[in-house]
mmCIF entry with sequence, helices, sheets and N, C-alpha, C, O atoms, coordinates in Angstrom:
data_MODEL
# 
_entry.id   MODEL 
# 
_entity.id                         1 
_entity.type                       polymer 
_entity.pdbx_number_of_molecules   1 
# 
_entity_poly.entity_id                      1 
_entity_poly.type                           'polypeptide(L)' 
_entity_poly.nstd_linkage                   no 
_entity_poly.nstd_monomer                   no 
_entity_poly.pdbx_seq_one_letter_code       
;(UNK)(UNK)(UNK)(UNK)(UNK)(UNK)(UNK)(UNK)(UNK)(UNK)(UNK)(UNK)(UNK)(UNK)(UNK)(UNK)
(UNK)(UNK)(UNK)(UNK)(UNK)(UNK)(UNK)(UNK)(UNK)(UNK)(UNK)(UNK)(UNK)(UNK)(UNK)(UNK)
(UNK)(UNK)(UNK)(UNK)(UNK)(UNK)(UNK)(UNK)(UNK)(UNK)(UNK)(UNK)(UNK)(UNK)(UNK)(UNK)
(UNK)(UNK)(UNK)(UNK)(UNK)(UNK)(UNK)
;
_entity_poly.pdbx_seq_one_letter_code_can   XXXXXXXXXXXXXXXXXXXXXXXXXXXXXXXXXXXXXXXXXXXXXXXXXXXXXXX 
_entity_poly.pdbx_strand_id                 A 
# 
loop_
_entity_poly_seq.entity_id 
_entity_poly_seq.num 
_entity_poly_seq.mon_id 
_entity_poly_seq.hetero 
1 1  UNK n 
1 2  UNK n 
1 3  UNK n 
1 4  UNK n 
1 5  UNK n 
1 6  UNK n 
1 7  UNK n 
1 8  UNK n 
1 9  UNK n 
1 10 UNK n 
1 11 UNK n 
1 12 UNK n 
1 13 UNK n 
1 14 UNK n 
1 15 UNK n 
1 16 UNK n 
1 17 UNK n 
1 18 UNK n 
1 19 UNK n 
1 20 UNK n 
1 21 UNK n 
1 22 UNK n 
1 23 UNK n 
1 24 UNK n 
1 25 UNK n 
1 26 UNK n 
1 27 UNK n 
1 28 UNK n 
1 29 UNK n 
1 30 UNK n 
1 31 UNK n 
1 32 UNK n 
1 33 UNK n 
1 34 UNK n 
1 35 UNK n 
1 36 UNK n 
1 37 UNK n 
1 38 UNK n 
1 39 UNK n 
1 40 UNK n 
1 41 UNK n 
1 42 UNK n 
1 43 UNK n 
1 44 UNK n 
1 45 UNK n 
1 46 UNK n 
1 47 UNK n 
1 48 UNK n 
1 49 UNK n 
1 50 UNK n 
1 51 UNK n 
1 52 UNK n 
1 53 UNK n 
1 54 UNK n 
1 55 UNK n 
# 
_struct_asym.id          A 
_struct_asym.entity_id   1 
# 
_struct_conf.conf_type_id            HELX_P 
_struct_conf.id                      HELX_P1 
_struct_conf.pdbx_PDB_helix_id       AA1 
_struct_conf.beg_label_comp_id       UNK 
_struct_conf.beg_label_asym_id       A 
_struct_conf.beg_label_seq_id        2 
_struct_conf.pdbx_beg_PDB_ins_code   ? 
_struct_conf.end_label_comp_id       UNK 
_struct_conf.end_label_asym_id       A 
_struct_conf.end_label_seq_id        54 
_struct_conf.pdbx_end_PDB_ins_code   ? 
_struct_conf.beg_auth_comp_id        UNK 
_struct_conf.beg_auth_asym_id        A 
_struct_conf.beg_auth_seq_id         2 
_struct_conf.end_auth_comp_id        UNK 
_struct_conf.end_auth_asym_id        A 
_struct_conf.end_auth_seq_id         54 
_struct_conf.pdbx_PDB_helix_class    1 
_struct_conf.details                 ? 
_struct_conf.pdbx_PDB_helix_length   53 
# 
_struct_conf_type.id          HELX_P 
_struct_conf_type.criteria    ? 
_struct_conf_type.reference   ? 
# 
loop_
_atom_site.group_PDB 
_atom_site.id 
_atom_site.type_symbol 
_atom_site.label_atom_id 
_atom_site.label_alt_id 
_atom_site.label_comp_id 
_atom_site.label_asym_id 
_atom_site.label_entity_id 
_atom_site.label_seq_id 
_atom_site.pdbx_PDB_ins_code 
_atom_site.Cartn_x 
_atom_site.Cartn_y 
_atom_site.Cartn_z 
_atom_site.occupancy 
_atom_site.B_iso_or_equiv 
_atom_site.pdbx_formal_charge 
_atom_site.auth_seq_id 
_atom_site.auth_comp_id 
_atom_site.auth_asym_id 
_atom_site.auth_atom_id 
_atom_site.pdbx_PDB_model_num 
ATOM 1   N N  . UNK A 1 1  ? 11.380 37.338 26.396 1.00 0.00 ? 1  UNK A N  1 
ATOM 2   C CA . UNK A 1 1  ? 12.287 36.289 25.865 1.00 0.00 ? 1  UNK A CA 1 
ATOM 3   C C  . UNK A 1 1  ? 13.616 36.886 25.504 1.00 0.00 ? 1  UNK A C  1 
ATOM 4   O O  . UNK A 1 1  ? 14.667 36.293 25.748 1.00 0.00 ? 1  UNK A O  1 
ATOM 5   N N  . UNK A 1 2  ? 13.565 38.121 24.893 1.00 0.00 ? 2  UNK A N  1 
ATOM 6   C CA . UNK A 1 2  ? 14.807 38.779 24.501 1.00 0.00 ? 2  UNK A CA 1 
ATOM 7   C C  . UNK A 1 2  ? 15.694 39.044 25.689 1.00 0.00 ? 2  UNK A C  1 
ATOM 8   O O  . UNK A 1 2  ? 16.909 38.876 25.588 1.00 0.00 ? 2  UNK A O  1 
ATOM 9   N N  . UNK A 1 3  ? 15.127 39.460 26.831 1.00 0.00 ? 3  UNK A N  1 
ATOM 10  C CA . UNK A 1 3  ? 15.887 39.803 28.005 1.00 0.00 ? 3  UNK A CA 1 
ATOM 11  C C  . UNK A 1 3  ? 16.681 38.586 28.527 1.00 0.00 ? 3  UNK A C  1 
ATOM 12  O O  . UNK A 1 3  ? 17.850 38.692 28.896 1.00 0.00 ? 3  UNK A O  1 
ATOM 13  N N  . UNK A 1 4  ? 15.996 37.429 28.541 1.00 0.00 ? 4  UNK A N  1 
ATOM 14  C CA . UNK A 1 4  ? 16.648 36.223 29.040 1.00 0.00 ? 4  UNK A CA 1 
ATOM 15  C C  . UNK A 1 4  ? 17.805 35.816 28.139 1.00 0.00 ? 4  UNK A C  1 
ATOM 16  O O  . UNK A 1 4  ? 18.870 35.417 28.609 1.00 0.00 ? 4  UNK A O  1 
ATOM 17  N N  . UNK A 1 5  ? 17.570 35.925 26.828 1.00 0.00 ? 5  UNK A N  1 
ATOM 18  C CA . UNK A 1 5  ? 18.653 35.622 25.863 1.00 0.00 ? 5  UNK A CA 1 
ATOM 19  C C  . UNK A 1 5  ? 19.833 36.536 26.040 1.00 0.00 ? 5  UNK A C  1 
ATOM 20  O O  . UNK A 1 5  ? 20.977 36.083 26.026 1.00 0.00 ? 5  UNK A O  1 
ATOM 21  N N  . UNK A 1 6  ? 19.579 37.816 26.206 1.00 0.00 ? 6  UNK A N  1 
ATOM 22  C CA . UNK A 1 6  ? 20.661 38.754 26.372 1.00 0.00 ? 6  UNK A CA 1 
ATOM 23  C C  . UNK A 1 6  ? 21.439 38.481 27.651 1.00 0.00 ? 6  UNK A C  1 
ATOM 24  O O  . UNK A 1 6  ? 22.669 38.532 27.643 1.00 0.00 ? 6  UNK A O  1 
ATOM 25  N N  . UNK A 1 7  ? 20.752 38.195 28.742 1.00 0.00 ? 7  UNK A N  1 
ATOM 26  C CA . UNK A 1 7  ? 21.437 37.879 30.015 1.00 0.00 ? 7  UNK A CA 1 
ATOM 27  C C  . UNK A 1 7  ? 22.267 36.626 29.859 1.00 0.00 ? 7  UNK A C  1 
ATOM 28  O O  . UNK A 1 7  ? 23.376 36.575 30.391 1.00 0.00 ? 7  UNK A O  1 
ATOM 29  N N  . UNK A 1 8  ? 21.790 35.614 29.159 1.00 0.00 ? 8  UNK A N  1 
ATOM 30  C CA . UNK A 1 8  ? 22.540 34.395 28.982 1.00 0.00 ? 8  UNK A CA 1 
ATOM 31  C C  . UNK A 1 8  ? 23.787 34.621 28.103 1.00 0.00 ? 8  UNK A C  1 
ATOM 32  O O  . UNK A 1 8  ? 24.837 34.034 28.364 1.00 0.00 ? 8  UNK A O  1 
ATOM 33  N N  . UNK A 1 9  ? 23.679 35.440 27.100 1.00 0.00 ? 9  UNK A N  1 
ATOM 34  C CA . UNK A 1 9  ? 24.809 35.786 26.245 1.00 0.00 ? 9  UNK A CA 1 
ATOM 35  C C  . UNK A 1 9  ? 25.876 36.499 27.035 1.00 0.00 ? 9  UNK A C  1 
ATOM 36  O O  . UNK A 1 9  ? 27.060 36.175 26.941 1.00 0.00 ? 9  UNK A O  1 
ATOM 37  N N  . UNK A 1 10 ? 25.448 37.478 27.819 1.00 0.00 ? 10 UNK A N  1 
ATOM 38  C CA . UNK A 1 10 ? 26.403 38.253 28.619 1.00 0.00 ? 10 UNK A CA 1 
ATOM 39  C C  . UNK A 1 10 ? 27.068 37.373 29.675 1.00 0.00 ? 10 UNK A C  1 
ATOM 40  O O  . UNK A 1 10 ? 28.272 37.484 29.909 1.00 0.00 ? 10 UNK A O  1 
ATOM 41  N N  . UNK A 1 11 ? 26.266 36.477 30.330 1.00 0.00 ? 11 UNK A N  1 
ATOM 42  C CA . UNK A 1 11 ? 26.821 35.583 31.320 1.00 0.00 ? 11 UNK A CA 1 
ATOM 43  C C  . UNK A 1 11 ? 27.802 34.552 30.679 1.00 0.00 ? 11 UNK A C  1 
ATOM 44  O O  . UNK A 1 11 ? 28.804 34.181 31.291 1.00 0.00 ? 11 UNK A O  1 
ATOM 45  N N  . UNK A 1 12 ? 27.499 34.113 29.474 1.00 0.00 ? 12 UNK A N  1 
ATOM 46  C CA . UNK A 1 12 ? 28.463 33.189 28.766 1.00 0.00 ? 12 UNK A CA 1 
ATOM 47  C C  . UNK A 1 12 ? 29.733 33.903 28.446 1.00 0.00 ? 12 UNK A C  1 
ATOM 48  O O  . UNK A 1 12 ? 30.811 33.337 28.629 1.00 0.00 ? 12 UNK A O  1 
ATOM 49  N N  . UNK A 1 13 ? 29.659 35.159 27.963 1.00 0.00 ? 13 UNK A N  1 
ATOM 50  C CA . UNK A 1 13 ? 30.837 35.904 27.641 1.00 0.00 ? 13 UNK A CA 1 
ATOM 51  C C  . UNK A 1 13 ? 31.684 36.170 28.869 1.00 0.00 ? 13 UNK A C  1 
ATOM 52  O O  . UNK A 1 13 ? 32.911 36.096 28.812 1.00 0.00 ? 13 UNK A O  1 
ATOM 53  N N  . UNK A 1 14 ? 31.032 36.480 29.979 1.00 0.00 ? 14 UNK A N  1 
ATOM 54  C CA . UNK A 1 14 ? 31.758 36.688 31.244 1.00 0.00 ? 14 UNK A CA 1 
ATOM 55  C C  . UNK A 1 14 ? 32.431 35.380 31.678 1.00 0.00 ? 14 UNK A C  1 
ATOM 56  O O  . UNK A 1 14 ? 33.578 35.406 32.125 1.00 0.00 ? 14 UNK A O  1 
ATOM 57  N N  . UNK A 1 15 ? 31.760 34.266 31.560 1.00 0.00 ? 15 UNK A N  1 
ATOM 58  C CA . UNK A 1 15 ? 32.379 33.008 31.901 1.00 0.00 ? 15 UNK A CA 1 
ATOM 59  C C  . UNK A 1 15 ? 33.595 32.681 31.064 1.00 0.00 ? 15 UNK A C  1 
ATOM 60  O O  . UNK A 1 15 ? 34.586 32.166 31.580 1.00 0.00 ? 15 UNK A O  1 
ATOM 61  N N  . UNK A 1 16 ? 33.529 32.976 29.777 1.00 0.00 ? 16 UNK A N  1 
ATOM 62  C CA . UNK A 1 16 ? 34.677 32.721 28.908 1.00 0.00 ? 16 UNK A CA 1 
ATOM 63  C C  . UNK A 1 16 ? 35.864 33.626 29.308 1.00 0.00 ? 16 UNK A C  1 
ATOM 64  O O  . UNK A 1 16 ? 37.007 33.172 29.346 1.00 0.00 ? 16 UNK A O  1 
ATOM 65  N N  . UNK A 1 17 ? 35.587 34.867 29.595 1.00 0.00 ? 17 UNK A N  1 
ATOM 66  C CA . UNK A 1 17 ? 36.640 35.798 30.063 1.00 0.00 ? 17 UNK A CA 1 
ATOM 67  C C  . UNK A 1 17 ? 37.255 35.318 31.378 1.00 0.00 ? 17 UNK A C  1 
ATOM 68  O O  . UNK A 1 17 ? 38.473 35.360 31.550 1.00 0.00 ? 17 UNK A O  1 
ATOM 69  N N  . UNK A 1 18 ? 36.413 34.864 32.299 1.00 0.00 ? 18 UNK A N  1 
ATOM 70  C CA . UNK A 1 18 ? 36.905 34.430 33.571 1.00 0.00 ? 18 UNK A CA 1 
ATOM 71  C C  . UNK A 1 18 ? 37.770 33.169 33.427 1.00 0.00 ? 18 UNK A C  1 
ATOM 72  O O  . UNK A 1 18 ? 38.808 33.074 34.082 1.00 0.00 ? 18 UNK A O  1 
ATOM 73  N N  . UNK A 1 19 ? 37.386 32.229 32.616 1.00 0.00 ? 19 UNK A N  1 
ATOM 74  C CA . UNK A 1 19 ? 38.174 31.025 32.366 1.00 0.00 ? 19 UNK A CA 1 
ATOM 75  C C  . UNK A 1 19 ? 39.470 31.384 31.693 1.00 0.00 ? 19 UNK A C  1 
ATOM 76  O O  . UNK A 1 19 ? 40.515 30.849 32.062 1.00 0.00 ? 19 UNK A O  1 
ATOM 77  N N  . UNK A 1 20 ? 39.444 32.269 30.720 1.00 0.00 ? 20 UNK A N  1 
ATOM 78  C CA . UNK A 1 20 ? 40.673 32.674 30.057 1.00 0.00 ? 20 UNK A CA 1 
ATOM 79  C C  . UNK A 1 20 ? 41.615 33.333 30.998 1.00 0.00 ? 20 UNK A C  1 
ATOM 80  O O  . UNK A 1 20 ? 42.812 33.047 30.977 1.00 0.00 ? 20 UNK A O  1 
ATOM 81  N N  . UNK A 1 21 ? 41.111 34.220 31.836 1.00 0.00 ? 21 UNK A N  1 
ATOM 82  C CA . UNK A 1 21 ? 41.978 34.866 32.857 1.00 0.00 ? 21 UNK A CA 1 
ATOM 83  C C  . UNK A 1 21 ? 42.584 33.912 33.801 1.00 0.00 ? 21 UNK A C  1 
ATOM 84  O O  . UNK A 1 21 ? 43.752 34.063 34.160 1.00 0.00 ? 21 UNK A O  1 
ATOM 85  N N  . UNK A 1 22 ? 41.837 32.911 34.234 1.00 0.00 ? 22 UNK A N  1 
ATOM 86  C CA . UNK A 1 22 ? 42.296 31.882 35.128 1.00 0.00 ? 22 UNK A CA 1 
ATOM 87  C C  . UNK A 1 22 ? 43.441 31.086 34.470 1.00 0.00 ? 22 UNK A C  1 
ATOM 88  O O  . UNK A 1 22 ? 44.462 30.820 35.104 1.00 0.00 ? 22 UNK A O  1 
ATOM 89  N N  . UNK A 1 23 ? 43.262 30.717 33.215 1.00 0.00 ? 23 UNK A N  1 
ATOM 90  C CA . UNK A 1 23 ? 44.306 29.928 32.532 1.00 0.00 ? 23 UNK A CA 1 
ATOM 91  C C  . UNK A 1 23 ? 45.559 30.811 32.341 1.00 0.00 ? 23 UNK A C  1 
ATOM 92  O O  . UNK A 1 23 ? 46.666 30.288 32.463 1.00 0.00 ? 23 UNK A O  1 
ATOM 93  N N  . UNK A 1 24 ? 45.445 32.079 32.057 1.00 0.00 ? 24 UNK A N  1 
ATOM 94  C CA . UNK A 1 24 ? 46.620 32.934 31.908 1.00 0.00 ? 24 UNK A CA 1 
ATOM 95  C C  . UNK A 1 24 ? 47.370 33.017 33.221 1.00 0.00 ? 24 UNK A C  1 
ATOM 96  O O  . UNK A 1 24 ? 48.593 32.879 33.240 1.00 0.00 ? 24 UNK A O  1 
ATOM 97  N N  . UNK A 1 25 ? 46.674 33.237 34.307 1.00 0.00 ? 25 UNK A N  1 
ATOM 98  C CA . UNK A 1 25 ? 47.326 33.270 35.616 1.00 0.00 ? 25 UNK A CA 1 
ATOM 99  C C  . UNK A 1 25 ? 47.991 31.973 35.966 1.00 0.00 ? 25 UNK A C  1 
ATOM 100 O O  . UNK A 1 25 ? 49.105 31.969 36.490 1.00 0.00 ? 25 UNK A O  1 
ATOM 101 N N  . UNK A 1 26 ? 47.344 30.887 35.692 1.00 0.00 ? 26 UNK A N  1 
ATOM 102 C CA . UNK A 1 26 ? 47.891 29.553 35.950 1.00 0.00 ? 26 UNK A CA 1 
ATOM 103 C C  . UNK A 1 26 ? 49.157 29.356 35.139 1.00 0.00 ? 26 UNK A C  1 
ATOM 104 O O  . UNK A 1 26 ? 50.157 28.855 35.653 1.00 0.00 ? 26 UNK A O  1 
ATOM 105 N N  . UNK A 1 27 ? 49.117 29.756 33.845 1.00 0.00 ? 27 UNK A N  1 
ATOM 106 C CA . UNK A 1 27 ? 50.292 29.601 32.974 1.00 0.00 ? 27 UNK A CA 1 
ATOM 107 C C  . UNK A 1 27 ? 51.445 30.417 33.457 1.00 0.00 ? 27 UNK A C  1 
ATOM 108 O O  . UNK A 1 27 ? 52.584 29.960 33.359 1.00 0.00 ? 27 UNK A O  1 
ATOM 109 N N  . UNK A 1 28 ? 51.224 31.594 33.973 1.00 0.00 ? 28 UNK A N  1 
ATOM 110 C CA . UNK A 1 28 ? 52.282 32.436 34.497 1.00 0.00 ? 28 UNK A CA 1 
ATOM 111 C C  . UNK A 1 28 ? 52.899 31.805 35.746 1.00 0.00 ? 28 UNK A C  1 
ATOM 112 O O  . UNK A 1 28 ? 54.118 31.828 35.910 1.00 0.00 ? 28 UNK A O  1 
ATOM 113 N N  . UNK A 1 29 ? 52.072 31.243 36.623 1.00 0.00 ? 29 UNK A N  1 
ATOM 114 C CA . UNK A 1 29 ? 52.575 30.625 37.852 1.00 0.00 ? 29 UNK A CA 1 
ATOM 115 C C  . UNK A 1 29 ? 53.447 29.410 37.538 1.00 0.00 ? 29 UNK A C  1 
ATOM 116 O O  . UNK A 1 29 ? 54.399 29.122 38.263 1.00 0.00 ? 29 UNK A O  1 
ATOM 117 N N  . UNK A 1 30 ? 53.129 28.711 36.477 1.00 0.00 ? 30 UNK A N  1 
ATOM 118 C CA . UNK A 1 30 ? 53.896 27.535 36.067 1.00 0.00 ? 30 UNK A CA 1 
ATOM 119 C C  . UNK A 1 30 ? 55.221 27.953 35.411 1.00 0.00 ? 30 UNK A C  1 
ATOM 120 O O  . UNK A 1 30 ? 56.251 27.312 35.620 1.00 0.00 ? 30 UNK A O  1 
ATOM 121 N N  . UNK A 1 31 ? 55.186 29.035 34.617 1.00 0.00 ? 31 UNK A N  1 
ATOM 122 C CA . UNK A 1 31 ? 56.422 29.391 33.877 1.00 0.00 ? 31 UNK A CA 1 
ATOM 123 C C  . UNK A 1 31 ? 57.389 30.198 34.732 1.00 0.00 ? 31 UNK A C  1 
ATOM 124 O O  . UNK A 1 31 ? 58.585 30.195 34.440 1.00 0.00 ? 31 UNK A O  1 
ATOM 125 N N  . UNK A 1 32 ? 56.926 30.898 35.786 1.00 0.00 ? 32 UNK A N  1 
ATOM 126 C CA . UNK A 1 32 ? 57.828 31.745 36.570 1.00 0.00 ? 32 UNK A CA 1 
ATOM 127 C C  . UNK A 1 32 ? 58.945 30.934 37.273 1.00 0.00 ? 32 UNK A C  1 
ATOM 128 O O  . UNK A 1 32 ? 60.100 31.356 37.213 1.00 0.00 ? 32 UNK A O  1 
ATOM 129 N N  . UNK A 1 33 ? 58.666 29.827 37.914 1.00 0.00 ? 33 UNK A N  1 
ATOM 130 C CA . UNK A 1 33 ? 59.776 29.043 38.559 1.00 0.00 ? 33 UNK A CA 1 
ATOM 131 C C  . UNK A 1 33 ? 60.785 28.600 37.529 1.00 0.00 ? 33 UNK A C  1 
ATOM 132 O O  . UNK A 1 33 ? 61.979 28.556 37.825 1.00 0.00 ? 33 UNK A O  1 
ATOM 133 N N  . UNK A 1 34 ? 60.344 28.267 36.314 1.00 0.00 ? 34 UNK A N  1 
ATOM 134 C CA . UNK A 1 34 ? 61.287 27.885 35.264 1.00 0.00 ? 34 UNK A CA 1 
ATOM 135 C C  . UNK A 1 34 ? 62.259 29.015 34.909 1.00 0.00 ? 34 UNK A C  1 
ATOM 136 O O  . UNK A 1 34 ? 63.457 28.794 34.731 1.00 0.00 ? 34 UNK A O  1 
ATOM 137 N N  . UNK A 1 35 ? 61.712 30.225 34.813 1.00 0.00 ? 35 UNK A N  1 
ATOM 138 C CA . UNK A 1 35 ? 62.573 31.387 34.503 1.00 0.00 ? 35 UNK A CA 1 
ATOM 139 C C  . UNK A 1 35 ? 63.549 31.617 35.597 1.00 0.00 ? 35 UNK A C  1 
ATOM 140 O O  . UNK A 1 35 ? 64.726 31.868 35.340 1.00 0.00 ? 35 UNK A O  1 
ATOM 141 N N  . UNK A 1 36 ? 63.082 31.537 36.849 1.00 0.00 ? 36 UNK A N  1 
ATOM 142 C CA . UNK A 1 36 ? 63.995 31.785 38.032 1.00 0.00 ? 36 UNK A CA 1 
ATOM 143 C C  . UNK A 1 36 ? 65.051 30.718 38.023 1.00 0.00 ? 36 UNK A C  1 
ATOM 144 O O  . UNK A 1 36 ? 66.223 31.038 38.225 1.00 0.00 ? 36 UNK A O  1 
ATOM 145 N N  . UNK A 1 37 ? 64.704 29.438 37.796 1.00 0.00 ? 37 UNK A N  1 
ATOM 146 C CA . UNK A 1 37 ? 65.706 28.383 37.818 1.00 0.00 ? 37 UNK A CA 1 
ATOM 147 C C  . UNK A 1 37 ? 66.725 28.554 36.662 1.00 0.00 ? 37 UNK A C  1 
ATOM 148 O O  . UNK A 1 37 ? 67.917 28.296 36.829 1.00 0.00 ? 37 UNK A O  1 
ATOM 149 N N  . UNK A 1 38 ? 66.231 28.990 35.504 1.00 0.00 ? 38 UNK A N  1 
ATOM 150 C CA . UNK A 1 38 ? 67.137 29.217 34.371 1.00 0.00 ? 38 UNK A CA 1 
ATOM 151 C C  . UNK A 1 38 ? 68.085 30.338 34.658 1.00 0.00 ? 38 UNK A C  1 
ATOM 152 O O  . UNK A 1 38 ? 69.243 30.262 34.248 1.00 0.00 ? 38 UNK A O  1 
ATOM 153 N N  . UNK A 1 39 ? 67.655 31.402 35.356 1.00 0.00 ? 39 UNK A N  1 
ATOM 154 C CA . UNK A 1 39 ? 68.542 32.477 35.689 1.00 0.00 ? 39 UNK A CA 1 
ATOM 155 C C  . UNK A 1 39 ? 69.645 31.977 36.663 1.00 0.00 ? 39 UNK A C  1 
ATOM 156 O O  . UNK A 1 39 ? 70.806 32.360 36.520 1.00 0.00 ? 39 UNK A O  1 
ATOM 157 N N  . UNK A 1 40 ? 69.291 31.141 37.632 1.00 0.00 ? 40 UNK A N  1 
ATOM 158 C CA . UNK A 1 40 ? 70.251 30.592 38.571 1.00 0.00 ? 40 UNK A CA 1 
ATOM 159 C C  . UNK A 1 40 ? 71.234 29.720 37.877 1.00 0.00 ? 40 UNK A C  1 
ATOM 160 O O  . UNK A 1 40 ? 72.423 29.779 38.190 1.00 0.00 ? 40 UNK A O  1 
ATOM 161 N N  . UNK A 1 41 ? 70.807 28.917 36.956 1.00 0.00 ? 41 UNK A N  1 
ATOM 162 C CA . UNK A 1 41 ? 71.689 28.063 36.154 1.00 0.00 ? 41 UNK A CA 1 
ATOM 163 C C  . UNK A 1 41 ? 72.633 28.909 35.353 1.00 0.00 ? 41 UNK A C  1 
ATOM 164 O O  . UNK A 1 41 ? 73.822 28.595 35.313 1.00 0.00 ? 41 UNK A O  1 
ATOM 165 N N  . UNK A 1 42 ? 72.176 29.985 34.698 1.00 0.00 ? 42 UNK A N  1 
ATOM 166 C CA . UNK A 1 42 ? 73.062 30.858 33.948 1.00 0.00 ? 42 UNK A CA 1 
ATOM 167 C C  . UNK A 1 42 ? 74.073 31.503 34.825 1.00 0.00 ? 42 UNK A C  1 
ATOM 168 O O  . UNK A 1 42 ? 75.237 31.592 34.435 1.00 0.00 ? 42 UNK A O  1 
ATOM 169 N N  . UNK A 1 43 ? 73.698 31.966 36.005 1.00 0.00 ? 43 UNK A N  1 
ATOM 170 C CA . UNK A 1 43 ? 74.588 32.594 36.947 1.00 0.00 ? 43 UNK A CA 1 
ATOM 171 C C  . UNK A 1 43 ? 75.664 31.620 37.383 1.00 0.00 ? 43 UNK A C  1 
ATOM 172 O O  . UNK A 1 43 ? 76.839 31.980 37.442 1.00 0.00 ? 43 UNK A O  1 
ATOM 173 N N  . UNK A 1 44 ? 75.272 30.371 37.695 1.00 0.00 ? 44 UNK A N  1 
ATOM 174 C CA . UNK A 1 44 ? 76.271 29.355 38.090 1.00 0.00 ? 44 UNK A CA 1 
ATOM 175 C C  . UNK A 1 44 ? 77.223 29.004 36.972 1.00 0.00 ? 44 UNK A C  1 
ATOM 176 O O  . UNK A 1 44 ? 78.407 28.777 37.223 1.00 0.00 ? 44 UNK A O  1 
ATOM 177 N N  . UNK A 1 45 ? 76.734 28.954 35.731 1.00 0.00 ? 45 UNK A N  1 
ATOM 178 C CA . UNK A 1 45 ? 77.606 28.699 34.614 1.00 0.00 ? 45 UNK A CA 1 
ATOM 179 C C  . UNK A 1 45 ? 78.639 29.816 34.410 1.00 0.00 ? 45 UNK A C  1 
ATOM 180 O O  . UNK A 1 45 ? 79.796 29.565 34.073 1.00 0.00 ? 45 UNK A O  1 
ATOM 181 N N  . UNK A 1 46 ? 78.184 31.050 34.624 1.00 0.00 ? 46 UNK A N  1 
ATOM 182 C CA . UNK A 1 46 ? 79.133 32.162 34.530 1.00 0.00 ? 46 UNK A CA 1 
ATOM 183 C C  . UNK A 1 46 ? 80.203 32.070 35.618 1.00 0.00 ? 46 UNK A C  1 
ATOM 184 O O  . UNK A 1 46 ? 81.382 32.303 35.354 1.00 0.00 ? 46 UNK A O  1 
ATOM 185 N N  . UNK A 1 47 ? 79.790 31.730 36.838 1.00 0.00 ? 47 UNK A N  1 
ATOM 186 C CA . UNK A 1 47 ? 80.758 31.622 37.899 1.00 0.00 ? 47 UNK A CA 1 
ATOM 187 C C  . UNK A 1 47 ? 81.771 30.479 37.616 1.00 0.00 ? 47 UNK A C  1 
ATOM 188 O O  . UNK A 1 47 ? 82.958 30.600 37.923 1.00 0.00 ? 47 UNK A O  1 
ATOM 189 N N  . UNK A 1 48 ? 81.286 29.404 37.042 1.00 0.00 ? 48 UNK A N  1 
ATOM 190 C CA . UNK A 1 48 ? 82.189 28.269 36.710 1.00 0.00 ? 48 UNK A CA 1 
ATOM 191 C C  . UNK A 1 48 ? 83.186 28.737 35.684 1.00 0.00 ? 48 UNK A C  1 
ATOM 192 O O  . UNK A 1 48 ? 84.373 28.431 35.802 1.00 0.00 ? 48 UNK A O  1 
ATOM 193 N N  . UNK A 1 49 ? 82.753 29.461 34.692 1.00 0.00 ? 49 UNK A N  1 
ATOM 194 C CA . UNK A 1 49 ? 83.677 29.992 33.617 1.00 0.00 ? 49 UNK A CA 1 
ATOM 195 C C  . UNK A 1 49 ? 84.704 30.914 34.209 1.00 0.00 ? 49 UNK A C  1 
ATOM 196 O O  . UNK A 1 49 ? 85.882 30.872 33.853 1.00 0.00 ? 49 UNK A O  1 
ATOM 197 N N  . UNK A 1 50 ? 84.232 31.779 35.150 1.00 0.00 ? 50 UNK A N  1 
ATOM 198 C CA . UNK A 1 50 ? 85.156 32.718 35.814 1.00 0.00 ? 50 UNK A CA 1 
ATOM 199 C C  . UNK A 1 50 ? 86.230 31.923 36.591 1.00 0.00 ? 50 UNK A C  1 
ATOM 200 O O  . UNK A 1 50 ? 87.420 32.225 36.506 1.00 0.00 ? 50 UNK A O  1 
ATOM 201 N N  . UNK A 1 51 ? 85.796 30.935 37.325 1.00 0.00 ? 51 UNK A N  1 
ATOM 202 C CA . UNK A 1 51 ? 86.715 30.120 38.126 1.00 0.00 ? 51 UNK A CA 1 
ATOM 203 C C  . UNK A 1 51 ? 87.692 29.355 37.247 1.00 0.00 ? 51 UNK A C  1 
ATOM 204 O O  . UNK A 1 51 ? 88.867 29.231 37.594 1.00 0.00 ? 51 UNK A O  1 
ATOM 205 N N  . UNK A 1 52 ? 87.220 28.837 36.103 1.00 0.00 ? 52 UNK A N  1 
ATOM 206 C CA . UNK A 1 52 ? 88.103 28.093 35.201 1.00 0.00 ? 52 UNK A CA 1 
ATOM 207 C C  . UNK A 1 52 ? 89.157 29.061 34.590 1.00 0.00 ? 52 UNK A C  1 
ATOM 208 O O  . UNK A 1 52 ? 90.328 28.701 34.469 1.00 0.00 ? 52 UNK A O  1 
ATOM 209 N N  . UNK A 1 53 ? 88.745 30.246 34.221 1.00 0.00 ? 53 UNK A N  1 
ATOM 210 C CA . UNK A 1 53 ? 89.671 31.218 33.647 1.00 0.00 ? 53 UNK A CA 1 
ATOM 211 C C  . UNK A 1 53 ? 90.603 31.797 34.704 1.00 0.00 ? 53 UNK A C  1 
ATOM 212 O O  . UNK A 1 53 ? 91.701 32.248 34.380 1.00 0.00 ? 53 UNK A O  1 
ATOM 213 N N  . UNK A 1 54 ? 90.190 31.789 35.926 1.00 0.00 ? 54 UNK A N  1 
ATOM 214 C CA . UNK A 1 54 ? 90.964 32.370 36.995 1.00 0.00 ? 54 UNK A CA 1 
ATOM 215 C C  . UNK A 1 54 ? 92.250 31.559 37.295 1.00 0.00 ? 54 UNK A C  1 
ATOM 216 O O  . UNK A 1 54 ? 93.279 32.109 37.688 1.00 0.00 ? 54 UNK A O  1 
ATOM 217 N N  . UNK A 1 55 ? 92.143 30.223 37.090 1.00 0.00 ? 55 UNK A N  1 
ATOM 218 C CA . UNK A 1 55 ? 93.273 29.303 37.397 1.00 0.00 ? 55 UNK A CA 1 
ATOM 219 C C  . UNK A 1 55 ? 94.271 29.532 36.330 1.00 0.00 ? 55 UNK A C  1 
ATOM 220 O O  . UNK A 1 55 ? 95.327 28.899 36.325 1.00 0.00 ? 55 UNK A O  1 
# 
């Protein structure tokens, strides 16, 4: 009986770790495009300021 309980506890812990890892990877995939887009926006804003000051 103890062996089955131990196996179930270890399997449950592994499942929790796997789900947590999946959610972390999913969160990174969602946030990466936002960071890239924000960098492009910042770069374009800098270029606009340079062009305004150039005139």
